[in-house]
Structure formats: structure tokens, C-alpha cells
A tleap script that builds the chain and sets N, CA, C and O, in Angstrom:
source leaprc.protein.ff14SB
mol = sequence {
  NMET ILE ALA LYS ASP GLY LYS TYR LEU VAL
  PHE VAL GLU VAL LYS TYR ARG HIE THR GLY
  GLU ARG GLY TRP ALA SER ALA ALA VAL ASP
  TRP ARG LYS GLN LYS ALA VAL SER ARG THR
  ALA GLU PHE TYR LEU LEU LYS GLN GLY TYR
  GLY LEU ASP THR PRO CYS ARG PHE ASP VAL
  VAL ALA ILE ASP GLY ASP ARG ILE GLU TRP
  ILE GLN ASN ALA PHE ASP TYR ARG CARG
}
set mol.1.N position { 21.284 -6.520 7.473 }
set mol.1.CA position { 21.708 -7.717 6.762 }
set mol.1.C position { 20.713 -8.330 6.026 }
set mol.1.O position { 19.539 -8.247 6.387 }
set mol.2.N position { 21.049 -8.941 5.026 }
set mol.2.CA position { 20.100 -9.743 4.279 }
set mol.2.C position { 20.892 -10.929 3.968 }
set mol.2.O position { 22.080 -10.877 3.651 }
set mol.3.N position { 20.023 -12.282 4.093 }
set mol.3.CA position { 20.351 -13.513 4.129 }
set mol.3.C position { 19.214 -14.325 3.276 }
set mol.3.O position { 18.147 -13.805 2.948 }
set mol.4.N position { 19.537 -15.492 3.002 }
set mol.4.CA position { 18.851 -16.507 2.450 }
set mol.4.C position { 18.763 -17.658 3.314 }
set mol.4.O position { 19.831 -18.058 3.775 }
set mol.5.N position { 17.472 -18.409 3.698 }
set mol.5.CA position { 17.233 -19.571 4.331 }
set mol.5.C position { 16.379 -20.234 3.860 }
set mol.5.O position { 15.224 -19.946 4.175 }
set mol.6.N position { 16.598 -21.280 3.003 }
set mol.6.CA position { 15.859 -21.987 2.225 }
set mol.6.C position { 15.053 -21.035 1.178 }
set mol.6.O position { 15.653 -20.383 0.324 }
set mol.7.N position { 13.539 -21.016 1.333 }
set mol.7.CA position { 12.790 -20.356 0.394 }
set mol.7.C position { 12.624 -18.774 0.803 }
set mol.7.O position { 12.236 -17.837 0.105 }
set mol.8.N position { 13.043 -18.798 2.151 }
set mol.8.CA position { 12.816 -17.283 2.653 }
set mol.8.C position { 14.143 -16.251 2.455 }
set mol.8.O position { 15.337 -16.549 2.463 }
set mol.9.N position { 13.610 -15.151 2.306 }
set mol.9.CA position { 14.607 -14.008 2.302 }
set mol.9.C position { 14.564 -13.561 3.646 }
set mol.9.O position { 13.441 -13.386 4.118 }
set mol.10.N position { 15.667 -13.312 4.447 }
set mol.10.CA position { 15.696 -12.943 5.880 }
set mol.10.C position { 16.442 -11.626 5.730 }
set mol.10.O position { 17.462 -11.338 5.104 }
set mol.11.N position { 15.575 -10.873 6.541 }
set mol.11.CA position { 16.199 -9.489 6.862 }
set mol.11.C position { 16.320 -9.306 8.354 }
set mol.11.O position { 15.407 -9.307 9.179 }
set mol.12.N position { 17.761 -9.131 8.571 }
set mol.12.CA position { 18.299 -9.167 10.030 }
set mol.12.C position { 18.511 -7.577 10.422 }
set mol.12.O position { 19.236 -6.853 9.740 }
set mol.13.N position { 17.810 -7.111 11.583 }
set mol.13.CA position { 18.339 -6.118 11.978 }
set mol.13.C position { 19.302 -6.251 13.323 }
set mol.13.O position { 18.789 -6.673 14.360 }
set mol.14.N position { 20.479 -5.943 13.298 }
set mol.14.CA position { 21.489 -6.258 14.384 }
set mol.14.C position { 21.573 -5.009 15.424 }
set mol.14.O position { 21.818 -3.874 15.015 }
set mol.15.N position { 21.361 -5.290 16.744 }
set mol.15.CA position { 21.477 -4.130 17.483 }
set mol.15.C position { 22.609 -4.542 18.562 }
set mol.15.O position { 22.576 -5.725 18.901 }
set mol.16.N position { 23.649 -3.694 19.175 }
set mol.16.CA position { 24.310 -3.842 19.936 }
set mol.16.C position { 24.251 -3.010 21.365 }
set mol.16.O position { 24.152 -1.785 21.294 }
set mol.17.N position { 24.300 -3.557 22.472 }
set mol.17.CA position { 24.733 -2.642 23.772 }
set mol.17.C position { 25.683 -3.133 24.597 }
set mol.17.O position { 25.721 -4.268 25.071 }
set mol.18.N position { 26.566 -2.115 24.781 }
set mol.18.CA position { 27.774 -2.572 25.563 }
set mol.18.C position { 27.279 -2.897 26.972 }
set mol.18.O position { 27.690 -3.905 27.546 }
set mol.19.N position { 26.498 -2.151 27.478 }
set mol.19.CA position { 25.792 -2.465 29.096 }
set mol.19.C position { 24.346 -2.251 28.767 }
set mol.19.O position { 23.808 -1.790 27.760 }
set mol.20.N position { 23.847 -2.732 29.935 }
set mol.20.CA position { 22.225 -2.489 29.970 }
set mol.20.C position { 21.673 -1.195 30.267 }
set mol.20.O position { 20.460 -0.993 30.297 }
set mol.21.N position { 22.543 -0.318 30.488 }
set mol.21.CA position { 22.297 0.911 31.102 }
set mol.21.C position { 21.295 1.705 30.179 }
set mol.21.O position { 20.618 2.617 30.653 }
set mol.22.N position { 21.215 1.358 28.911 }
set mol.22.CA position { 20.240 2.194 27.956 }
set mol.22.C position { 19.283 1.181 27.539 }
set mol.22.O position { 18.684 1.373 26.481 }
set mol.23.N position { 19.000 -0.109 28.370 }
set mol.23.CA position { 17.994 -1.019 27.865 }
set mol.23.C position { 18.560 -2.144 27.085 }
set mol.23.O position { 19.707 -2.038 26.651 }
set mol.24.N position { 17.878 -3.189 26.874 }
set mol.24.CA position { 18.343 -4.279 26.163 }
set mol.24.C position { 18.700 -3.797 24.567 }
set mol.24.O position { 18.315 -2.768 24.013 }
set mol.25.N position { 19.230 -4.460 24.225 }
set mol.25.CA position { 19.437 -4.354 22.590 }
set mol.25.C position { 18.379 -4.647 21.716 }
set mol.25.O position { 18.126 -4.032 20.680 }
set mol.26.N position { 17.640 -5.814 22.267 }
set mol.26.CA position { 16.242 -6.242 21.303 }
set mol.26.C position { 15.300 -5.344 21.620 }
set mol.26.O position { 14.419 -5.218 20.770 }
set mol.27.N position { 15.193 -4.513 22.823 }
set mol.27.CA position { 14.124 -3.473 23.128 }
set mol.27.C position { 14.226 -2.390 21.963 }
set mol.27.O position { 13.249 -1.830 21.468 }
set mol.28.N position { 15.482 -2.191 21.620 }
set mol.28.CA position { 15.795 -1.093 20.731 }
set mol.28.C position { 14.862 -1.312 19.309 }
set mol.28.O position { 14.376 -0.293 18.817 }
set mol.29.N position { 14.653 -2.393 18.765 }
set mol.29.CA position { 13.691 -2.619 17.647 }
set mol.29.C position { 12.246 -2.445 18.023 }
set mol.29.O position { 11.429 -3.359 18.131 }
set mol.30.N position { 12.045 -1.266 18.195 }
set mol.30.CA position { 10.457 -0.871 18.588 }
set mol.30.C position { 9.724 -0.791 17.187 }
set mol.30.O position { 10.322 -0.960 16.125 }
set mol.31.N position { 8.490 -0.541 17.277 }
set mol.31.CA position { 7.640 -0.760 15.988 }
set mol.31.C position { 8.074 0.544 14.856 }
set mol.31.O position { 7.899 0.532 13.638 }
set mol.32.N position { 8.663 1.597 15.665 }
set mol.32.CA position { 9.273 2.473 14.469 }
set mol.32.C position { 10.279 1.850 13.575 }
set mol.32.O position { 10.204 1.802 12.347 }
set mol.33.N position { 11.296 1.345 14.374 }
set mol.33.CA position { 12.319 0.526 13.870 }
set mol.33.C position { 11.798 -0.648 12.826 }
set mol.33.O position { 12.298 -0.776 11.708 }
set mol.34.N position { 10.908 -1.351 13.245 }
set mol.34.CA position { 10.076 -2.465 12.660 }
set mol.34.C position { 9.653 -1.939 11.071 }
set mol.34.O position { 9.793 -2.502 9.985 }
set mol.35.N position { 9.144 -0.768 11.393 }
set mol.35.CA position { 8.511 -0.186 10.174 }
set mol.35.C position { 9.667 0.203 9.106 }
set mol.35.O position { 9.465 0.014 7.906 }
set mol.36.N position { 10.809 0.717 9.550 }
set mol.36.CA position { 11.708 1.099 8.804 }
set mol.36.C position { 12.347 -0.008 8.243 }
set mol.36.O position { 12.689 0.167 7.074 }
set mol.37.N position { 12.593 -1.032 8.700 }
set mol.37.CA position { 13.179 -2.333 8.380 }
set mol.37.C position { 12.246 -2.939 7.154 }
set mol.37.O position { 12.688 -3.333 6.075 }
set mol.38.N position { 10.977 -2.926 7.525 }
set mol.38.CA position { 9.775 -3.414 6.622 }
set mol.38.C position { 10.018 -2.548 5.360 }
set mol.38.O position { 10.236 -3.156 4.313 }
set mol.39.N position { 10.008 -1.482 5.349 }
set mol.39.CA position { 10.052 -0.591 4.015 }
set mol.39.C position { 11.343 -0.543 3.577 }
set mol.39.O position { 11.519 -0.111 2.438 }
set mol.40.N position { 12.230 -0.867 4.182 }
set mol.40.CA position { 13.649 -1.249 3.312 }
set mol.40.C position { 13.719 -2.373 2.600 }
set mol.40.O position { 14.335 -2.422 1.536 }
set mol.41.N position { 13.006 -3.532 3.194 }
set mol.41.CA position { 12.705 -4.840 2.614 }
set mol.41.C position { 12.034 -4.668 1.426 }
set mol.41.O position { 12.545 -5.149 0.414 }
set mol.42.N position { 10.781 -3.957 1.334 }
set mol.42.CA position { 9.967 -3.764 0.358 }
set mol.42.C position { 10.611 -3.251 -0.968 }
set mol.42.O position { 10.367 -3.661 -2.103 }
set mol.43.N position { 11.589 -2.150 -0.548 }
set mol.43.CA position { 12.454 -1.524 -1.575 }
set mol.43.C position { 13.404 -2.276 -2.124 }
set mol.43.O position { 13.715 -2.209 -3.313 }
set mol.44.N position { 13.970 -3.107 -1.207 }
set mol.44.CA position { 14.954 -4.245 -1.747 }
set mol.44.C position { 14.274 -5.147 -2.642 }
set mol.44.O position { 14.715 -5.223 -3.789 }
set mol.45.N position { 13.279 -5.842 -2.317 }
set mol.45.CA position { 12.476 -6.711 -3.109 }
set mol.45.C position { 12.062 -6.191 -4.458 }
set mol.45.O position { 12.072 -6.921 -5.449 }
set mol.46.N position { 11.677 -4.856 -4.496 }
set mol.46.CA position { 11.281 -4.245 -5.965 }
set mol.46.C position { 12.631 -3.979 -6.595 }
set mol.46.O position { 12.842 -4.355 -7.747 }
set mol.47.N position { 13.495 -3.386 -5.933 }
set mol.47.CA position { 14.836 -3.057 -6.734 }
set mol.47.C position { 15.538 -4.201 -7.309 }
set mol.47.O position { 16.177 -4.048 -8.349 }
set mol.48.N position { 15.464 -5.534 -6.622 }
set mol.48.CA position { 16.123 -6.588 -7.076 }
set mol.48.C position { 15.358 -7.537 -7.957 }
set mol.48.O position { 15.919 -8.560 -8.346 }
set mol.49.N position { 14.055 -7.259 -8.315 }
set mol.49.CA position { 13.200 -8.098 -9.212 }
set mol.49.C position { 12.613 -9.082 -8.517 }
set mol.49.O position { 12.300 -10.096 -9.141 }
set mol.50.N position { 12.343 -9.002 -7.118 }
set mol.50.CA position { 11.549 -9.999 -6.635 }
set mol.50.C position { 10.057 -9.258 -6.431 }
set mol.50.O position { 9.720 -8.079 -6.315 }
set mol.51.N position { 9.426 -10.362 -6.445 }
set mol.51.CA position { 7.613 -10.186 -6.218 }
set mol.51.C position { 7.257 -9.806 -4.830 }
set mol.51.O position { 7.778 -10.521 -3.975 }
set mol.52.N position { 6.533 -8.901 -4.426 }
set mol.52.CA position { 6.084 -8.562 -3.240 }
set mol.52.C position { 5.514 -9.836 -2.446 }
set mol.52.O position { 5.404 -9.835 -1.220 }
set mol.53.N position { 5.189 -10.837 -3.198 }
set mol.53.CA position { 4.868 -12.235 -2.510 }
set mol.53.C position { 5.738 -13.262 -2.296 }
set mol.53.O position { 5.481 -14.461 -2.186 }
set mol.54.N position { 7.135 -12.515 -2.229 }
set mol.54.CA position { 8.427 -13.458 -1.710 }
set mol.54.C position { 8.379 -13.659 -0.244 }
set mol.54.O position { 8.180 -12.805 0.619 }
set mol.55.N position { 8.618 -15.064 -0.087 }
set mol.55.CA position { 8.591 -15.208 1.455 }
set mol.55.C position { 9.568 -14.486 2.136 }
set mol.55.O position { 10.685 -14.513 1.618 }
set mol.56.N position { 9.426 -13.802 3.240 }
set mol.56.CA position { 10.359 -13.160 3.957 }
set mol.56.C position { 10.319 -13.362 5.306 }
set mol.56.O position { 9.343 -13.967 5.748 }
set mol.57.N position { 11.225 -12.964 6.106 }
set mol.57.CA position { 11.260 -13.300 7.620 }
set mol.57.C position { 12.275 -11.974 8.320 }
set mol.57.O position { 13.441 -11.678 8.055 }
set mol.58.N position { 11.711 -11.610 8.891 }
set mol.58.CA position { 12.311 -10.645 9.885 }
set mol.58.C position { 12.936 -11.033 11.319 }
set mol.58.O position { 12.204 -11.315 12.268 }
set mol.59.N position { 14.162 -11.028 11.400 }
set mol.59.CA position { 14.799 -11.384 12.360 }
set mol.59.C position { 15.643 -10.272 13.062 }
set mol.59.O position { 16.027 -9.290 12.427 }
set mol.60.N position { 15.948 -10.462 14.502 }
set mol.60.CA position { 16.743 -9.827 15.229 }
set mol.60.C position { 18.000 -10.256 15.856 }
set mol.60.O position { 17.903 -11.187 16.656 }
set mol.61.N position { 19.289 -9.697 15.620 }
set mol.61.CA position { 20.126 -10.352 16.558 }
set mol.61.C position { 20.555 -9.072 17.401 }
set mol.61.O position { 20.879 -7.957 16.993 }
set mol.62.N position { 20.471 -9.508 18.554 }
set mol.62.CA position { 20.794 -8.368 20.022 }
set mol.62.C position { 22.034 -8.886 20.500 }
set mol.62.O position { 22.214 -10.088 20.695 }
set mol.63.N position { 22.814 -8.083 20.676 }
set mol.63.CA position { 23.945 -8.158 21.438 }
set mol.63.C position { 24.269 -7.491 22.371 }
set mol.63.O position { 24.708 -6.369 22.116 }
set mol.64.N position { 24.175 -7.926 23.796 }
set mol.64.CA position { 24.137 -7.264 25.109 }
set mol.64.C position { 25.618 -7.753 25.756 }
set mol.64.O position { 25.760 -8.775 26.427 }
set mol.65.N position { 26.668 -6.819 25.415 }
set mol.65.CA position { 27.955 -7.276 26.111 }
set mol.65.C position { 28.361 -8.373 25.414 }
set mol.65.O position { 28.435 -8.353 24.185 }
set mol.66.N position { 28.634 -9.341 26.079 }
set mol.66.CA position { 29.204 -10.561 25.408 }
set mol.66.C position { 27.986 -11.546 25.254 }
set mol.66.O position { 28.294 -12.736 25.205 }
set mol.67.N position { 26.754 -11.256 25.177 }
set mol.67.CA position { 25.625 -12.301 25.195 }
set mol.67.C position { 25.071 -12.002 23.816 }
set mol.67.O position { 24.649 -10.869 23.587 }
set mol.68.N position { 25.045 -12.934 22.888 }
set mol.68.CA position { 24.286 -12.772 21.515 }
set mol.68.C position { 22.967 -13.499 21.541 }
set mol.68.O position { 22.952 -14.685 21.872 }
set mol.69.N position { 21.953 -12.922 21.242 }
set mol.69.CA position { 20.697 -13.487 21.132 }
set mol.69.C position { 20.060 -13.332 19.414 }
set mol.69.O position { 19.943 -12.294 18.764 }
set mol.70.N position { 19.752 -14.633 19.033 }
set mol.70.CA position { 19.340 -14.410 17.607 }
set mol.70.C position { 17.924 -14.727 17.502 }
set mol.70.O position { 17.589 -15.881 17.771 }
set mol.71.N position { 17.046 -13.887 17.154 }
set mol.71.CA position { 15.591 -13.985 17.505 }
set mol.71.C position { 14.896 -14.170 16.108 }
set mol.71.O position { 14.672 -13.216 15.362 }
set mol.72.N position { 14.617 -15.287 15.853 }
set mol.72.CA position { 14.163 -15.763 14.393 }
set mol.72.C position { 12.621 -15.157 14.205 }
set mol.72.O position { 11.914 -15.179 15.212 }
set mol.73.N position { 12.193 -14.745 13.263 }
set mol.73.CA position { 10.848 -14.272 12.987 }
set mol.73.C position { 10.323 -13.448 13.962 }
set mol.73.O position { 9.253 -13.690 14.521 }
set mol.74.N position { 11.174 -12.268 14.254 }
set mol.74.CA position { 11.050 -11.598 15.526 }
set mol.74.C position { 9.794 -10.504 15.366 }
set mol.74.O position { 9.196 -10.112 16.368 }
set mol.75.N position { 9.473 -10.085 14.138 }
set mol.75.CA position { 8.432 -9.351 14.014 }
set mol.75.C position { 7.589 -9.616 12.587 }
set mol.75.O position { 8.039 -10.391 11.743 }
set mol.76.N position { 6.738 -9.132 12.461 }
set mol.76.CA position { 5.736 -9.476 10.844 }
set mol.76.C position { 5.854 -7.905 10.236 }
set mol.76.O position { 5.972 -6.838 10.839 }
set mol.77.N position { 5.783 -8.168 8.967 }
set mol.77.CA position { 5.839 -6.965 8.104 }
set mol.77.C position { 4.954 -5.723 8.790 }
set mol.77.O position { 3.804 -5.859 9.209 }
set mol.78.N position { 5.664 -4.591 8.817 }
set mol.78.CA position { 4.717 -3.389 9.420 }
set mol.78.C position { 4.601 -2.466 8.109 }
set mol.78.O position { 5.555 -2.344 7.340 }
set mol.79.N position { 3.597 -1.944 7.944 }
set mol.79.CA position { 3.092 -0.931 6.967 }
set mol.79.C position { 3.280 0.436 7.743 }
set mol.79.O position { 2.954 1.498 7.211 }
savepdb mol mol.pdb
quit
């Protein structure tokens, strides 16, 4: 999901787990997923005509059963 919050473009990774059997939803956003989201964000910026200096933020929305956690600025850009 891509949103705007003030001057920031916010790239949001949403993860869902019905139960904690396979771990928490937020734990699924490991360095590989962070790298993939970062590369997607870079592609989006270039495709939409934004400069690479556009202020961006990477958030995670973790849904574990009925519990929803919104982690703002969850990780930094990964190369």
C-alpha cells in the first residue's frame, strides 16, 4: 500500500497471521522483504516521476488474529 503523510510518501507492508503458530506477522518482514519493498519503492518513485530524494517512510501493519499493530518507520531503505 502507498499513502501520503504530510511531506512523506509512505510504503506500507501489510502482513496477516491467523494464529501465532508460524510466528508473529511483524516478524515476517525480515531483511529480504525489506529489501523487496525498498526496491519496489524505488521503482515507483522513478516510474511516477518523483526524485530519489523524495522523503519516504516504510511502515508495517501487522495483523495477528484480531490484534492490529501499525509500526511507523519500521525500517530504513535497504539496498
